C-alpha positions as CSV (number, residue, x, y, z in Angstrom):
1,M,27.1,42.1,-38.1
2,T,23.6,43.2,-38.8
3,I,23.6,45.7,-35.9
4,F,26.8,47.1,-37.3
5,R,25.2,47.2,-40.8
6,W,22.0,49.1,-39.3
7,I,24.3,51.7,-37.2
8,V,26.5,52.5,-40.1
9,G,23.2,52.9,-42.3
10,G,21.8,55.0,-39.9
11,I,24.7,57.3,-39.4
12,A,25.3,57.6,-43.3
13,A,21.7,58.4,-43.6
14,L,22.0,61.2,-41.2
15,L,25.1,62.5,-42.8
16,V,23.5,62.3,-46.3
17,S,20.3,64.2,-45.2
18,G,22.3,66.8,-43.3
19,A,24.4,67.5,-46.4
20,L,21.3,67.7,-48.7
21,L,19.5,70.0,-46.2
22,S,22.7,72.2,-46.0
23,L,22.9,72.5,-49.8
24,L,19.2,73.6,-49.8
25,V,19.6,76.2,-47.3
26,Y,22.8,77.4,-49.5
27,A,20.6,77.3,-52.6
28,I,18.1,79.5,-50.9
29,F,19.9,81.9,-48.8
30,K,23.4,81.8,-50.7
31,I,25.5,81.9,-47.6
32,P,28.8,80.3,-48.3
33,L,29.2,78.4,-44.9
34,W,26.6,76.1,-45.8
35,V,28.1,74.6,-49.1
36,Q,31.3,74.1,-46.8
37,R,29.2,72.3,-44.4
38,A,27.5,70.2,-47.1
39,R,30.9,69.4,-48.6
40,R,32.2,68.4,-45.2
41,L,29.0,66.2,-44.3
42,R,29.2,64.7,-47.9
43,H,32.9,63.6,-46.9
44,W,31.9,62.2,-43.8
45,A,29.3,60.2,-45.5
46,W,31.9,58.7,-48.0
47,S,34.2,58.0,-45.0
48,V,31.4,56.0,-43.1
49,L,30.5,54.1,-46.3
50,L,34.1,53.4,-47.1
51,L,34.4,52.1,-43.4
52,W,31.5,49.8,-43.9
53,F,32.9,48.5,-47.2
54,I,36.2,47.7,-45.6
55,V,34.8,46.0,-42.8
56,E,32.6,43.7,-44.9
57,I,35.4,42.9,-47.1
58,W,37.8,42.0,-44.2
59,T,34.9,40.1,-42.5
60,R,34.8,37.9,-45.4
61,V,38.4,37.5,-45.6
62,A,38.7,36.6,-42.0
63,D,35.9,33.9,-42.3
64,A,37.5,32.3,-45.4
65,A,40.8,32.3,-43.6
66,F,39.8,31.2,-40.1
67,G,36.8,29.2,-41.1
68,S,34.0,30.0,-38.6
């Protein structure tokens, strides 16, 4: 499970940093495409973090139900 956490954390960190970088490029050059990319990356980051949360919850539910 630790490997999964590191992978999800790395993917989330890349997505969040990409969103922040895109937002910075938009703030400097005022190109609307970059704010759209920042929003899309932010949405993907939320999706990855929600996936992590769901896997954590259901892992604990499965451990409690089946007792490992």
